[in-house]
C-alpha atoms as an extended CHARMM CRD file, in Angstrom:
* protein
*
        70  EXT
         1         1  MET       CA              6.6940000000       -2.5550000000      -14.1350000000  PROA      1               0.0000000000
         2         2  ARG       CA              4.5310000000       -5.1760000000      -12.8900000000  PROA      2               0.0000000000
         3         3  LEU       CA              6.6780000000       -7.4340000000      -11.8270000000  PROA      3               0.0000000000
         4         4  ALA       CA              8.6800000000       -4.7250000000       -9.5820000000  PROA      4               0.0000000000
         5         5  THR       CA              5.3600000000       -4.1830000000       -8.0200000000  PROA      5               0.0000000000
         6         6  PHE       CA              4.7440000000       -8.0370000000       -7.4730000000  PROA      6               0.0000000000
         7         7  VAL       CA              8.6130000000       -8.4270000000       -5.8550000000  PROA      7               0.0000000000
         8         8  CYS       CA              7.9540000000       -5.4250000000       -3.9920000000  PROA      8               0.0000000000
         9         9  MET       CA              4.7210000000       -6.7220000000       -2.2870000000  PROA      9               0.0000000000
        10        10  ALA       CA              6.1740000000      -10.0790000000       -1.9250000000  PROA      10              0.0000000000
        11        11  VAL       CA              8.8580000000       -8.5170000000        0.5230000000  PROA      11              0.0000000000
        12        12  LEU       CA              6.7400000000       -6.4440000000        2.2800000000  PROA      12              0.0000000000
        13        13  ALA       CA              4.3710000000       -9.0330000000        3.2520000000  PROA      13              0.0000000000
        14        14  ILE       CA              7.0360000000      -11.4330000000        4.0120000000  PROA      14              0.0000000000
        15        15  ILE       CA              8.6560000000       -8.7000000000        6.6270000000  PROA      15              0.0000000000
        16        16  SER       CA              4.8850000000       -8.2340000000        7.5740000000  PROA      16              0.0000000000
        17        17  VAL       CA              4.6580000000      -11.9840000000        8.6590000000  PROA      17              0.0000000000
        18        18  THR       CA              8.4250000000      -12.3530000000        9.8930000000  PROA      18              0.0000000000
        19        19  GLU       CA              7.9290000000       -9.3010000000       12.4470000000  PROA      19              0.0000000000
        20        20  GLY       CA              4.7610000000       -9.9860000000       13.7620000000  PROA      20              0.0000000000
        21        21  HSD       CA              3.5010000000       -6.4450000000       14.6270000000  PROA      21              0.0000000000
        22        22  LEU       CA              0.1510000000       -5.4160000000       13.5640000000  PROA      22              0.0000000000
        23        23  ALA       CA              0.6200000000       -1.6160000000       13.2670000000  PROA      23              0.0000000000
        24        24  LEU       CA              3.6890000000       -2.3630000000       10.9060000000  PROA      24              0.0000000000
        25        25  ALA       CA              1.7270000000       -5.2460000000        8.7510000000  PROA      25              0.0000000000
        26        26  LEU       CA             -1.1920000000       -2.4140000000        8.4770000000  PROA      26              0.0000000000
        27        27  GLY       CA              1.1540000000        0.4000000000        7.3830000000  PROA      27              0.0000000000
        28        28  PHE       CA              2.4790000000       -2.0900000000        4.9090000000  PROA      28              0.0000000000
        29        29  ALA       CA             -1.0810000000       -2.9670000000        3.8540000000  PROA      29              0.0000000000
        30        30  GLY       CA             -1.5940000000        0.9300000000        2.8420000000  PROA      30              0.0000000000
        31        31  VAL       CA              1.8400000000        0.9070000000        0.6470000000  PROA      31              0.0000000000
        32        32  LYS       CA              0.3280000000       -2.4630000000       -1.2850000000  PROA      32              0.0000000000
        33        33  ALA       CA             -2.6350000000       -0.9770000000       -1.8470000000  PROA      33              0.0000000000
        34        34  VAL       CA             -1.3550000000        2.2090000000       -3.5540000000  PROA      34              0.0000000000
        35        35  LEU       CA              1.4330000000        0.0730000000       -5.4270000000  PROA      35              0.0000000000
        36        36  VAL       CA             -1.4490000000       -2.2240000000       -6.6860000000  PROA      36              0.0000000000
        37        37  GLY       CA             -4.0500000000        0.8370000000       -7.4920000000  PROA      37              0.0000000000
        38        38  LEU       CA             -0.6270000000        2.2070000000       -9.5930000000  PROA      38              0.0000000000
        39        39  GLY       CA              0.4510000000       -0.9310000000      -10.8620000000  PROA      39              0.0000000000
        40        40  TYR       CA             -2.2990000000       -2.8800000000      -11.6550000000  PROA      40              0.0000000000
        41        41  MET       CA             -5.6460000000       -1.0160000000      -12.0180000000  PROA      41              0.0000000000
        42        42  GLU       CA             -6.2190000000        1.9950000000      -14.3660000000  PROA      42              0.0000000000
        43        43  LEU       CA             -4.9760000000        4.5080000000      -12.1210000000  PROA      43              0.0000000000
        44        44  ARG       CA             -1.7200000000        4.8950000000      -14.1100000000  PROA      44              0.0000000000
        45        45  SER       CA             -3.1210000000        6.1600000000      -17.1320000000  PROA      45              0.0000000000
        46        46  ALA       CA             -5.4510000000        8.2350000000      -15.1460000000  PROA      46              0.0000000000
        47        47  ALA       CA             -5.5940000000       11.8940000000      -14.8780000000  PROA      47              0.0000000000
        48        48  ARG       CA             -2.6690000000       12.7050000000      -12.0950000000  PROA      48              0.0000000000
        49        49  VAL       CA             -5.4870000000       14.3960000000       -9.1660000000  PROA      49              0.0000000000
        50        50  HSD       CA             -7.3020000000       10.9920000000       -9.1760000000  PROA      50              0.0000000000
        51        51  MET       CA             -3.9960000000        9.0020000000       -8.4900000000  PROA      51              0.0000000000
        52        52  VAL       CA             -2.8880000000       11.5250000000       -6.1490000000  PROA      52              0.0000000000
        53        53  SER       CA             -5.9330000000       11.7860000000       -4.1320000000  PROA      53              0.0000000000
        54        54  PHE       CA             -6.0680000000        7.8180000000       -3.9420000000  PROA      54              0.0000000000
        55        55  SER       CA             -2.9500000000        7.0740000000       -2.6820000000  PROA      55              0.0000000000
        56        56  LEU       CA             -3.5310000000        9.7560000000        0.1080000000  PROA      56              0.0000000000
        57        57  ALA       CA             -6.4520000000        7.9950000000        1.0640000000  PROA      57              0.0000000000
        58        58  MET       CA             -4.6980000000        4.9690000000        1.3270000000  PROA      58              0.0000000000
        59        59  PHE       CA             -2.3880000000        6.3490000000        3.2920000000  PROA      59              0.0000000000
        60        60  ALA       CA             -4.7460000000        8.4390000000        5.2840000000  PROA      60              0.0000000000
        61        61  LEU       CA             -6.8820000000        4.8320000000        5.7880000000  PROA      61              0.0000000000
        62        62  ALA       CA             -3.8970000000        2.8000000000        6.5380000000  PROA      62              0.0000000000
        63        63  GLY       CA             -2.6200000000        5.5640000000        9.2160000000  PROA      63              0.0000000000
        64        64  GLY       CA             -5.2510000000        5.4530000000       10.7760000000  PROA      64              0.0000000000
        65        65  LEU       CA             -5.5830000000        1.9850000000       11.3970000000  PROA      65              0.0000000000
        66        66  VAL       CA             -1.5450000000        1.8570000000       12.5830000000  PROA      66              0.0000000000
        67        67  LEU       CA             -3.2070000000        4.6340000000       14.9560000000  PROA      67              0.0000000000
        68        68  VAL       CA             -5.8950000000        2.5770000000       16.4070000000  PROA      68              0.0000000000
        69        69  ALA       CA             -3.7090000000       -0.9490000000       16.5420000000  PROA      69              0.0000000000
        70        70  SER       CA             -1.1320000000        0.9870000000       18.4530000000  PROA      70              0.0000000000
C-alpha cells in the first residue's frame, strides 16, 4: 500500500509540474494530503468517522484554494 501511495503521489507531482497550472497543482495537493493521511498516518486504523472527516476537510480546503486560485 505504501509503495502504491508513493507512486501515485510521484505521478501527481510530475503532472502538476509539467502542466504548470496552479489550480491543478492545488487540487493534486489535496489528493496527496488524503493519500498521506490514509497511507502513512494512523488514519488507516482509526475510526471510520475520523478518516472520513479528515478526507472531507482536506478536499474542502483544497477546493477552496482552487476556487481562490482560479
